[in-house]
C-alpha positions as CSV (number, residue, x, y, z in Angstrom):
1,M,-6.7,27.8,-43.8
2,T,-4.7,26.4,-46.8
3,T,-2.2,24.5,-44.2
4,I,-5.2,22.8,-42.6
5,I,-7.2,21.7,-45.9
6,V,-4.1,20.2,-47.5
7,V,-2.9,18.4,-44.5
8,V,-6.7,16.9,-43.4
9,G,-6.9,16.1,-47.5
10,A,-3.5,14.3,-47.1
11,V,-4.4,12.3,-44.1
12,V,-8.0,11.2,-45.4
13,Y,-6.4,9.9,-48.5
14,A,-4.1,8.1,-47.1
15,A,-6.1,6.3,-44.4
16,L,-9.0,5.4,-47.0
17,Y,-6.4,3.7,-49.0
18,L,-4.6,1.9,-46.1
19,I,-8.3,0.6,-44.5
20,Y,-11.5,1.0,-47.2
21,G,-9.1,-0.1,-50.2
22,R,-7.5,-3.2,-48.7
23,K,-10.6,-4.1,-47.2
24,M,-12.5,-3.8,-50.8
25,E,-9.2,-6.1,-52.2
26,S,-9.6,-8.6,-49.8
27,E,-13.4,-8.8,-49.4
28,V,-14.6,-7.9,-52.1
29,V,-12.5,-8.5,-54.9
30,K,-10.6,-11.3,-53.3
31,A,-7.5,-10.1,-55.8
32,D,-5.1,-13.1,-56.2
33,N,-1.5,-12.9,-57.6
34,S,-1.7,-16.6,-58.6
35,I,-4.1,-15.9,-61.3
36,I,-2.7,-15.1,-64.5
37,T,-3.6,-12.0,-65.9
38,P,-4.6,-11.1,-69.3
39,A,-1.5,-8.9,-70.0
40,N,0.8,-11.9,-69.2
41,R,-1.8,-14.9,-70.6
42,L,-2.4,-12.6,-73.8
43,N,0.6,-10.5,-74.7
44,D,0.6,-9.3,-78.3
45,G,3.4,-6.5,-77.7
46,V,1.1,-4.1,-78.9
47,D,-2.1,-3.3,-76.3
48,Y,-1.6,-6.6,-74.1
49,V,1.6,-5.6,-72.7
50,P,2.6,-6.6,-68.9
51,T,3.5,-3.5,-67.3
52,R,5.9,-2.6,-64.3
53,T,3.6,-1.2,-61.8
54,S,5.0,2.1,-61.3
55,V,5.0,2.7,-65.2
56,L,1.4,1.7,-65.3
57,F,0.5,3.9,-62.6
58,G,1.3,6.6,-64.4
59,H,-0.1,5.6,-68.1
60,H,-3.0,5.2,-66.1
61,F,-3.2,8.2,-63.8
62,A,-2.2,10.6,-67.1
63,S,-4.8,8.9,-69.2
64,V,-7.7,9.1,-66.8
65,A,-6.6,12.8,-65.4
66,G,-6.2,14.8,-68.3
67,A,-7.3,18.2,-67.6
68,A,-10.6,17.6,-65.6
69,P,-9.9,17.5,-62.0
70,I,-7.7,20.9,-63.0
71,V,-10.4,22.5,-64.8
72,G,-13.4,21.1,-62.8
73,P,-12.6,22.3,-60.0
74,V,-12.0,25.6,-61.3
75,V,-15.2,26.3,-63.2
76,A,-17.4,25.1,-60.0
77,M,-15.0,27.6,-57.8
78,A,-18.2,29.9,-58.8
79,W,-20.6,28.1,-55.9
80,G,-17.8,28.6,-53.7
81,W,-14.8,26.7,-52.1
82,V,-16.6,24.8,-49.7
83,P,-19.1,23.1,-51.8
84,A,-16.2,22.2,-54.4
85,L,-14.0,20.8,-52.0
86,A,-17.1,18.9,-50.3
87,W,-18.0,17.0,-53.9
88,V,-14.2,16.6,-54.7
89,W,-13.7,14.3,-51.0
90,F,-17.1,12.7,-51.1
91,G,-16.8,11.6,-54.6
92,N,-13.8,10.1,-54.4
93,I,-14.6,8.7,-50.7
94,F,-17.5,6.9,-51.6
95,I,-17.8,6.7,-54.9
96,G,-14.7,7.1,-57.4
97,A,-12.3,5.3,-56.0
98,V,-14.9,2.0,-55.8
99,H,-15.8,2.8,-59.5
100,D,-12.4,2.5,-60.3
101,Y,-11.3,-0.6,-58.7
102,L,-14.1,-2.4,-59.9
103,A,-13.8,-1.2,-63.5
104,V,-10.4,-2.5,-63.5
105,M,-10.5,-5.8,-61.8
106,A,-14.0,-6.9,-63.5
107,S,-12.2,-6.4,-66.6
108,V,-8.9,-8.6,-65.6
109,R,-10.9,-11.2,-64.9
110,Y,-12.8,-10.7,-68.0
111,D,-9.6,-11.1,-70.3
112,G,-9.1,-7.5,-70.3
113,K,-12.5,-7.4,-72.5
114,S,-14.2,-3.5,-71.9
115,I,-16.9,-2.5,-69.2
116,Q,-19.2,-2.6,-71.9
117,F,-18.7,-6.4,-72.6
118,V,-19.2,-7.4,-69.0
119,A,-22.3,-5.4,-68.7
120,S,-23.2,-7.3,-72.0
121,D,-22.4,-10.9,-70.3
122,L,-24.1,-9.8,-67.0
123,I,-27.3,-8.2,-67.6
124,N,-28.0,-9.0,-71.1
125,K,-26.6,-8.5,-74.4
126,R,-29.2,-5.1,-75.6
127,T,-27.8,-3.5,-72.4
128,G,-24.4,-4.4,-73.6
129,Y,-24.7,-2.7,-77.2
130,L,-26.2,0.5,-76.2
131,F,-23.6,0.4,-73.6
132,Y,-21.3,0.8,-76.3
133,I,-22.6,3.6,-78.5
134,L,-23.1,5.6,-75.1
135,V,-19.2,4.9,-74.6
136,F,-18.2,6.2,-78.3
137,F,-20.6,9.2,-77.6
138,L,-18.8,10.1,-74.5
139,L,-15.3,9.7,-76.0
140,I,-16.2,11.7,-79.0
141,L,-17.5,14.6,-76.1
142,V,-14.3,13.9,-74.2
143,V,-11.8,14.7,-77.4
144,A,-13.9,17.2,-78.2
145,A,-14.0,18.7,-75.0
146,F,-10.2,18.9,-73.8
147,A,-9.3,19.5,-77.8
148,A,-11.2,23.1,-76.7
149,V,-8.9,23.5,-73.8
150,L,-5.7,22.5,-75.2
151,G,-6.9,24.8,-78.1
152,G,-7.0,27.8,-75.4
153,M,-4.0,27.4,-73.5
154,F,-1.8,26.9,-77.0
155,L,-3.5,30.0,-78.0
156,S,-3.2,32.0,-74.0
157,N,0.7,31.0,-73.6
158,P,3.0,29.8,-76.1
159,G,5.5,28.2,-73.9
160,I,2.7,25.8,-73.8
161,P,2.7,24.3,-76.8
162,A,6.4,24.1,-77.2
163,A,6.6,22.4,-74.4
164,A,4.0,19.6,-75.2
165,T,5.9,19.4,-78.6
166,Y,9.1,18.9,-76.9
167,L,8.0,16.7,-74.3
168,L,6.8,14.2,-77.3
169,V,10.4,14.2,-78.9
170,A,11.4,13.1,-75.4
171,A,8.7,10.4,-74.7
172,V,9.5,8.8,-77.9
173,I,13.6,8.3,-76.9
174,Q,12.3,7.5,-73.5
175,G,10.7,4.7,-74.9
176,F,13.4,3.6,-77.1
177,L,15.5,3.6,-73.6
178,M,12.9,1.6,-71.9
179,Y,12.5,-1.3,-74.0
180,K,15.2,-1.6,-76.9
181,T,18.4,-0.6,-74.7
182,K,19.6,-3.0,-72.0
183,L,19.9,0.0,-69.9
184,P,19.3,0.0,-65.8
185,F,15.0,0.9,-65.5
186,A,16.6,3.5,-62.9
187,V,19.3,4.8,-65.4
188,S,16.5,5.5,-68.0
189,T,14.5,7.1,-65.7
190,A,17.2,9.3,-64.6
191,I,18.0,10.2,-67.8
192,G,14.0,10.9,-68.7
193,I,13.9,13.0,-65.7
194,A,16.4,14.8,-67.0
195,M,14.9,15.1,-70.1
196,L,12.0,16.8,-68.8
197,I,14.0,19.5,-66.5
198,L,15.3,20.2,-70.3
199,V,12.0,20.5,-71.8
200,I,10.8,23.1,-69.4
201,F,13.8,25.4,-70.2
202,L,13.6,25.1,-73.7
203,A,9.8,25.8,-73.4
204,G,10.3,28.9,-71.7
205,M,13.6,29.4,-74.2
206,F,12.0,28.5,-77.5
207,P,8.5,28.9,-77.2
208,L,6.0,28.1,-80.3
209,T,3.2,30.5,-81.7
210,A,0.3,29.5,-84.1
211,G,-2.8,30.4,-84.9
212,K,-6.2,28.2,-83.9
213,N,-6.7,26.5,-86.8
214,F,-2.9,25.3,-87.1
215,W,-3.1,24.1,-83.6
216,F,-6.6,21.9,-84.2
217,L,-5.2,20.5,-87.3
218,A,-2.1,19.5,-85.5
219,M,-4.4,17.9,-82.9
220,F,-6.3,15.8,-85.3
221,F,-3.1,14.3,-86.8
222,Y,-1.9,13.7,-83.5
223,I,-4.5,11.7,-81.7
224,I,-4.7,9.3,-85.0
225,I,-1.1,8.9,-85.0
226,A,-0.9,8.1,-81.1
227,A,-4.1,5.9,-81.1
228,A,-2.7,3.5,-83.5
229,L,1.1,3.1,-82.3
230,P,2.0,0.1,-79.8
231,V,1.7,1.4,-76.5
232,Q,5.4,0.9,-75.9
233,V,6.1,3.6,-78.8
234,L,4.4,6.5,-77.2
235,L,1.8,6.1,-74.4
236,Q,3.6,4.4,-72.0
237,P,6.8,6.2,-72.0
238,R,5.1,9.6,-72.4
239,D,2.8,8.8,-69.6
240,Y,5.7,7.8,-67.2
241,L,7.4,11.1,-68.0
242,N,4.0,13.0,-67.0
243,A,3.7,10.9,-64.0
244,W,7.2,12.1,-62.7
245,L,5.8,16.0,-63.8
246,L,3.0,14.9,-61.6
247,Y,4.8,14.3,-59.0
248,V,6.9,17.5,-58.7
249,G,3.4,19.4,-59.5
250,L,2.1,17.5,-56.3
251,I,4.4,17.9,-54.1
252,L,5.4,22.1,-54.8
253,G,1.8,22.5,-54.8
254,G,1.6,20.6,-51.0
255,L,4.1,22.8,-50.1
256,G,3.0,25.6,-51.2
257,A,-0.2,25.5,-49.6
258,I,1.3,24.1,-46.4
259,F,4.1,27.0,-46.3
260,A,2.0,29.4,-47.9
261,F,-0.4,30.0,-44.4
262,K,-2.6,31.9,-46.0
263,G,-6.6,32.2,-45.8
264,F,-8.9,32.1,-48.4
265,S,-9.9,35.6,-50.4
266,A,-12.9,33.5,-52.1
267,P,-16.0,32.7,-50.6
268,A,-17.0,29.8,-48.5
269,F,-20.0,29.6,-50.4
270,T,-21.2,32.1,-52.9
271,S,-25.6,31.2,-54.4
272,F,-26.9,28.1,-54.6
273,A,-27.1,28.8,-58.5
274,P,-24.2,31.4,-60.0
275,I,-23.8,31.9,-63.6
276,I,-21.8,28.9,-64.5
277,S,-23.1,26.8,-68.1
278,A,-23.9,28.7,-70.8
279,G,-24.2,32.3,-69.4
280,Q,-27.2,30.3,-67.5
281,P,-27.8,30.5,-63.4
282,T,-26.6,26.9,-62.6
283,P,-28.2,24.7,-59.3
284,F,-25.2,23.0,-57.3
285,W,-27.4,20.0,-57.2
286,P,-28.0,18.1,-59.7
287,V,-25.3,19.5,-61.5
288,I,-22.1,19.5,-59.5
289,P,-21.5,15.9,-61.1
290,L,-21.3,17.5,-64.5
291,I,-19.2,20.4,-63.8
292,I,-16.7,18.6,-61.2
293,A,-15.8,15.0,-63.1
294,C,-12.5,13.5,-63.4
295,G,-11.5,15.4,-59.6
296,S,-14.2,13.4,-58.0
297,L,-15.4,10.1,-60.5
298,S,-15.4,9.3,-63.6
299,G,-16.9,7.1,-65.4
300,F,-14.2,7.7,-68.5
301,H,-12.1,6.2,-65.6
302,A,-13.9,3.0,-66.3
303,L,-13.1,2.8,-70.2
304,V,-9.3,3.4,-69.5
305,A,-9.6,0.6,-66.9
306,S,-11.2,-1.7,-68.8
307,G,-9.7,-0.6,-72.2
308,T,-5.9,-0.3,-71.8
309,T,-4.8,-0.5,-67.9
310,S,-6.2,-4.0,-67.6
311,K,-4.4,-5.3,-70.7
312,Q,-1.6,-4.3,-68.9
313,L,-1.8,-5.1,-65.3
314,K,0.9,-7.4,-64.7
315,T,-0.6,-9.0,-61.2
316,E,-4.1,-8.4,-59.6
317,K,-2.7,-7.0,-57.0
318,A,-1.2,-4.3,-58.5
319,G,-4.9,-3.4,-59.0
320,L,-5.3,-1.3,-55.8
321,A,-2.8,0.7,-56.3
322,I,-3.7,1.8,-59.9
323,G,-7.7,1.4,-59.8
324,Y,-7.8,3.0,-56.1
325,G,-4.8,4.4,-55.9
326,V,-4.8,6.9,-58.8
327,M,-8.6,8.0,-58.3
328,L,-7.5,9.2,-54.4
329,V,-4.3,10.9,-55.8
330,E,-6.5,12.6,-58.1
331,G,-8.9,13.9,-55.4
332,F,-5.7,15.3,-53.9
333,L,-4.7,17.2,-57.0
334,S,-8.5,18.9,-57.5
335,T,-7.3,19.5,-53.2
336,I,-4.6,21.8,-54.4
337,V,-6.6,22.9,-57.7
338,V,-9.1,24.4,-55.0
339,I,-6.3,25.9,-52.6
340,A,-4.9,27.7,-55.2
341,V,-7.8,29.3,-56.6
342,A,-9.4,30.2,-53.0
343,G,-6.4,31.9,-52.1
344,W,-4.8,33.2,-55.0
345,G,-7.9,33.6,-57.7
346,M,-8.7,37.0,-56.8
347,Q,-5.1,38.4,-57.1
348,V,-4.3,36.7,-60.5
349,M,-7.6,38.2,-62.1
350,T,-6.7,41.8,-60.2
351,G,-3.1,41.6,-62.2
352,A,-4.8,40.4,-65.2
353,G,-6.9,43.9,-65.2
354,Q,-10.6,42.1,-64.6
355,T,-12.6,43.1,-61.3
356,L,-13.5,40.5,-59.2
357,T,-14.7,40.7,-55.2
358,T,-15.9,38.6,-52.7
359,A,-19.6,40.2,-52.4
360,G,-20.0,39.9,-55.9
361,W,-18.0,36.5,-56.6
362,S,-21.0,34.4,-57.7
363,T,-22.2,36.9,-60.9
364,Q,-18.3,38.2,-61.8
365,Y,-15.8,34.9,-61.3
366,T,-17.3,32.8,-64.4
367,P,-17.3,35.7,-66.4
368,A,-13.9,37.4,-65.8
369,M,-12.4,33.9,-66.4
370,R,-13.8,34.0,-69.8
371,G,-12.2,37.8,-70.4
372,S,-9.1,36.6,-69.5
373,F,-8.0,33.4,-69.6
374,P,-9.0,30.0,-70.2
375,N,-9.9,27.9,-67.0
376,A,-6.7,25.6,-67.1
377,S,-4.5,28.9,-67.3
378,M,-6.2,30.1,-63.9
379,F,-5.1,27.0,-62.3
380,S,-1.3,27.6,-63.9
381,E,-1.3,31.2,-62.5
382,T,-3.0,30.5,-59.2
383,W,0.1,27.8,-58.8
384,A,2.7,29.7,-59.5
385,A,1.6,32.7,-57.4
386,M,1.0,30.0,-54.6
387,I,4.3,28.6,-54.8
388,A,6.0,32.2,-55.1
389,D,4.7,33.2,-52.0
390,T,6.8,30.5,-49.9
391,W,10.3,30.0,-49.2
392,L,10.2,28.7,-52.7
393,N,10.3,31.8,-54.2
394,F,13.9,30.9,-55.8
395,I,12.2,29.2,-58.7
396,P,11.5,31.6,-61.1
397,E,7.5,32.4,-62.0
398,T,7.9,32.1,-65.6
399,F,9.1,28.6,-65.2
400,L,6.6,27.7,-62.6
401,R,4.0,28.9,-64.9
402,I,5.2,26.9,-67.6
403,I,5.3,23.4,-65.6
404,A,1.5,23.8,-64.4
405,G,1.0,24.8,-68.1
406,M,3.2,21.6,-69.1
407,W,1.5,19.6,-66.6
408,V,-2.2,20.5,-67.7
409,S,-1.4,20.4,-71.2
410,S,0.7,17.0,-71.6
411,F,-2.4,15.1,-69.2
412,A,-4.8,17.0,-71.7
413,L,-2.8,15.7,-74.6
414,T,-2.7,12.1,-73.0
415,T,-6.5,11.9,-72.6
416,L,-7.2,12.8,-76.1
417,D,-4.8,10.1,-77.6
418,S,-6.0,7.3,-75.0
419,T,-9.4,8.3,-76.0
420,N,-9.0,7.8,-79.6
421,R,-7.3,4.4,-78.8
422,L,-10.3,3.5,-76.7
423,A,-12.7,5.2,-79.4
424,R,-11.1,2.4,-81.9
425,Y,-11.6,-0.4,-79.8
426,T,-15.7,0.7,-79.0
427,L,-15.8,0.9,-82.9
428,A,-14.5,-2.7,-83.4
429,E,-17.0,-3.4,-81.0
430,I,-19.6,-1.7,-82.3
431,F,-19.4,-2.8,-85.6
432,L,-18.8,-6.4,-84.9
433,P,-22.7,-7.5,-86.0
434,L,-20.7,-6.8,-89.6
435,K,-19.0,-9.1,-89.5
436,K,-21.1,-12.2,-90.4
437,Y,-22.5,-10.2,-93.4
438,S,-19.7,-8.7,-94.6
439,E,-16.1,-9.5,-92.8
440,S,-14.0,-7.1,-95.5
441,L,-16.3,-3.9,-94.5
442,Y,-15.6,-4.8,-90.9
443,R,-12.0,-5.4,-91.3
444,F,-11.9,-2.1,-93.1
445,L,-13.8,0.0,-90.4
446,S,-12.1,-1.4,-87.7
447,N,-9.0,-0.7,-89.2
448,R,-6.9,0.8,-86.4
449,W,-5.9,3.5,-88.4
450,V,-10.0,4.3,-89.9
451,A,-11.5,3.7,-86.6
452,S,-9.2,6.6,-85.0
453,I,-10.2,8.9,-88.0
454,I,-13.9,8.6,-87.1
455,P,-13.9,10.2,-83.6
456,A,-10.9,12.8,-84.0
457,A,-12.8,14.3,-86.7
458,I,-16.2,14.9,-84.9
459,G,-14.6,15.2,-81.6
460,V,-12.0,18.2,-83.2
461,Y,-14.6,19.5,-84.9
462,L,-16.6,20.0,-82.0
463,G,-14.0,21.6,-79.9
464,W,-12.7,23.9,-82.4
465,S,-15.8,25.4,-82.6
466,G,-15.3,26.8,-79.1
467,S,-18.3,26.0,-77.5
468,F,-16.7,25.6,-74.0
469,G,-19.5,26.6,-71.9
470,L,-21.9,23.7,-74.0
471,L,-19.2,20.7,-74.4
472,W,-17.7,21.1,-70.8
473,P,-21.1,20.3,-68.8
474,S,-22.3,17.7,-71.9
475,F,-18.9,16.0,-71.3
476,G,-20.3,15.5,-67.4
477,A,-23.0,14.3,-68.4
478,A,-22.3,11.7,-70.3
479,N,-18.9,10.9,-68.2
480,Q,-20.9,10.4,-64.8
481,L,-24.0,8.5,-66.5
482,I,-21.3,5.8,-67.8
483,A,-19.7,6.1,-64.0
484,A,-23.5,5.2,-62.6
485,I,-24.2,2.9,-65.3
486,A,-20.3,0.7,-64.8
487,L,-21.1,0.8,-60.8
488,L,-24.5,-0.8,-61.5
489,T,-22.1,-3.6,-63.6
490,G,-19.8,-3.7,-60.6
491,T,-22.6,-4.2,-58.6
492,A,-23.5,-7.0,-61.0
493,W,-20.2,-8.8,-61.2
494,V,-19.8,-8.8,-57.4
495,S,-23.0,-10.0,-57.1
496,K,-23.5,-12.5,-59.5
497,R,-20.0,-13.6,-60.6
498,L,-17.7,-12.9,-57.0
499,K,-20.8,-13.5,-54.5
500,T,-19.7,-10.9,-52.0
501,K,-20.9,-7.7,-50.6
502,A,-22.4,-5.6,-53.5
503,T,-23.6,-2.5,-51.6
504,Y,-20.3,-0.8,-51.6
505,A,-21.2,-0.3,-55.6
506,F,-25.2,-0.5,-55.3
507,I,-26.0,2.4,-53.2
508,P,-23.5,5.3,-54.9
509,A,-24.5,4.2,-58.0
510,M,-28.2,5.0,-57.9
511,L,-27.4,8.0,-56.2
512,L,-25.4,8.9,-58.8
513,W,-27.6,7.9,-61.4
514,V,-30.4,9.9,-59.8
515,T,-28.7,12.7,-59.6
516,V,-27.0,12.8,-62.9
517,T,-30.2,11.8,-64.8
518,A,-32.0,15.0,-63.6
519,A,-28.8,16.8,-64.5
520,M,-29.1,15.7,-68.0
521,I,-32.5,16.8,-68.0
522,W,-32.1,20.1,-66.7
523,Y,-29.0,20.4,-69.6
524,L,-31.4,19.6,-72.4
525,V,-34.3,21.9,-71.3
526,V,-31.9,25.0,-70.0
527,V,-28.6,25.2,-71.6
528,I,-29.1,23.0,-75.1
529,P,-32.1,25.7,-76.3
530,V,-29.9,28.7,-75.5
531,T,-26.8,27.2,-77.3
532,W,-28.5,26.0,-80.4
533,A,-29.8,29.0,-80.9
534,A,-25.7,30.6,-80.5
535,N,-24.4,27.7,-82.9
536,P,-26.7,25.5,-84.5
537,A,-24.4,23.2,-85.5
538,T,-22.5,22.3,-82.3
539,G,-25.8,22.6,-80.0
540,G,-27.5,20.8,-82.5
541,T,-24.6,17.8,-82.4
542,V,-24.6,18.1,-78.9
543,G,-28.5,17.9,-78.1
544,F,-28.8,15.1,-80.0
545,I,-26.4,13.2,-78.5
546,T,-27.1,14.0,-74.8
547,A,-31.0,13.3,-75.4
548,A,-29.9,9.9,-77.4
549,M,-28.0,9.1,-73.9
550,L,-31.0,10.1,-72.0
551,V,-33.0,7.5,-73.7
552,M,-30.8,4.6,-73.2
553,N,-30.2,5.7,-69.9
554,F,-33.6,4.9,-69.1
555,I,-33.1,1.4,-71.4
556,F,-30.3,0.5,-68.9
557,I,-31.9,1.1,-65.6
558,Y,-35.0,-1.3,-67.1
559,D,-32.3,-3.6,-68.1
560,F,-30.7,-4.0,-64.4
561,F,-33.4,-4.2,-62.7
562,K,-35.3,-6.4,-64.5
563,T,-32.2,-8.8,-64.4
564,K,-31.0,-7.7,-61.3
565,D,-32.1,-11.1,-59.4
566,Q,-32.1,-13.8,-62.4
567,P,-29.1,-16.3,-62.3
568,L,-25.8,-15.6,-64.4
569,A,-26.7,-17.1,-67.9
570,D,-23.7,-19.5,-69.3
571,T,-21.0,-17.4,-70.9
572,E,-17.3,-18.1,-72.8
573,I,-16.0,-15.5,-70.5
574,T,-14.8,-17.0,-66.7
575,E,-12.9,-16.1,-64.1
576,E,-9.3,-17.4,-64.2
């Protein structure tokens, strides 16, 4: 079974990229390399930086993926492996890749402006401004959810924070080699790969142990500093190294799945509503997009695509590999996660002293996970066990676990600092109306250091509270709501600006909007009251954010249909 699933997945994704993706590029977006991209035209050496496609691929993937395409499928296995895999593949094919590609290219044609700005231009200014606020809420929840994931991993395995710390040092050195020396790119890459290998061994030999408060405080200061630094100092080189870590992980995982020749111990399907969110029965529809986000589709991708990636895209035709290709690779990663947990999850749980049976999976799985180790660690353990069951078993399982943990933690750190950078951009745009009343106040609030502190403080505090069962679906709700809105914005861009076929975006956007809206209502009615009673500060904060997002959601859909067929208003932003 492992062999069949991984081979079919690889073939499906490759075929989609070559057929459907290229059709989107040539017939819908009409990408043209003769158009000068904002990265070249507005190059400022800080945010607008023309970047080699292989480097940008790594940055974009590491930024959009984080731990989400791993954690989401792990949690969703409570429904069984068939529902989890079905949503990963369906979302990738019909929604996720289209969403990401349109977000990148629309932003490129708008001088690297955010997807919120595009919505403001194509629909109306009220919609755009509410979109900015909605995005800021999402970014806070992203910081909270991923801080919670990292905190759990750092405490469960001291080798993981050690690897993440040593990798940051390696990234700064890599950035110096790439941008401050005249070394050939291939040579600097070889040195970077050697440093990655050294990091893995050092993490195994010199782990770092500290308490919960220390790690969350360290995350707080780190994401503020990383969000304010020029992209070529840390973000680009760190993400480029992460990309190589990803390639190694996917290759080893793919080989493990192919050559393990093992059936699945996890059930194909458990029940429609197993225990998942906050200890409550959680229905597959409409809640599945709140649990599996980035591995299938994600609104956060639109923020990265139009926040940092579009400002670094060297040529328009590189957009297909970055926007469309990265989403498919992320889906393949989630496929590997499902295979690992389905094949080796019961074995790992038994080894950890947890009772888990196929017959009782729907009620035992989630409580057993919380009783043994964090969701991300479930992947580290099962991925290592999968590879150890093949001819690759000459690699010590200790190092395999460090590689997997380093993979997840490095991507989660990438998401944290990229998110804080995006929040900095978003706050500057939210505060823009202040400029005409008090330019000094606007400059202070939009300062890259000040604007980085606000989301970091709120997000890390929520993550520190430890309410993962509350934070993960709330992040998913905000995430997928923005995906629906971004796709509707893409629809407006394709139909009004490009005058090409908009059904590629409109149909999946509406299906997603209905599903996510229903899921948010369920979340507010079922989950929030329980968590609010247990933790009023965290539950109340998240409940307020979710309720506000739901109200803005209905305003947005009203504005979209009200202006759907109206001609495009005059604007200063035009396609180049």
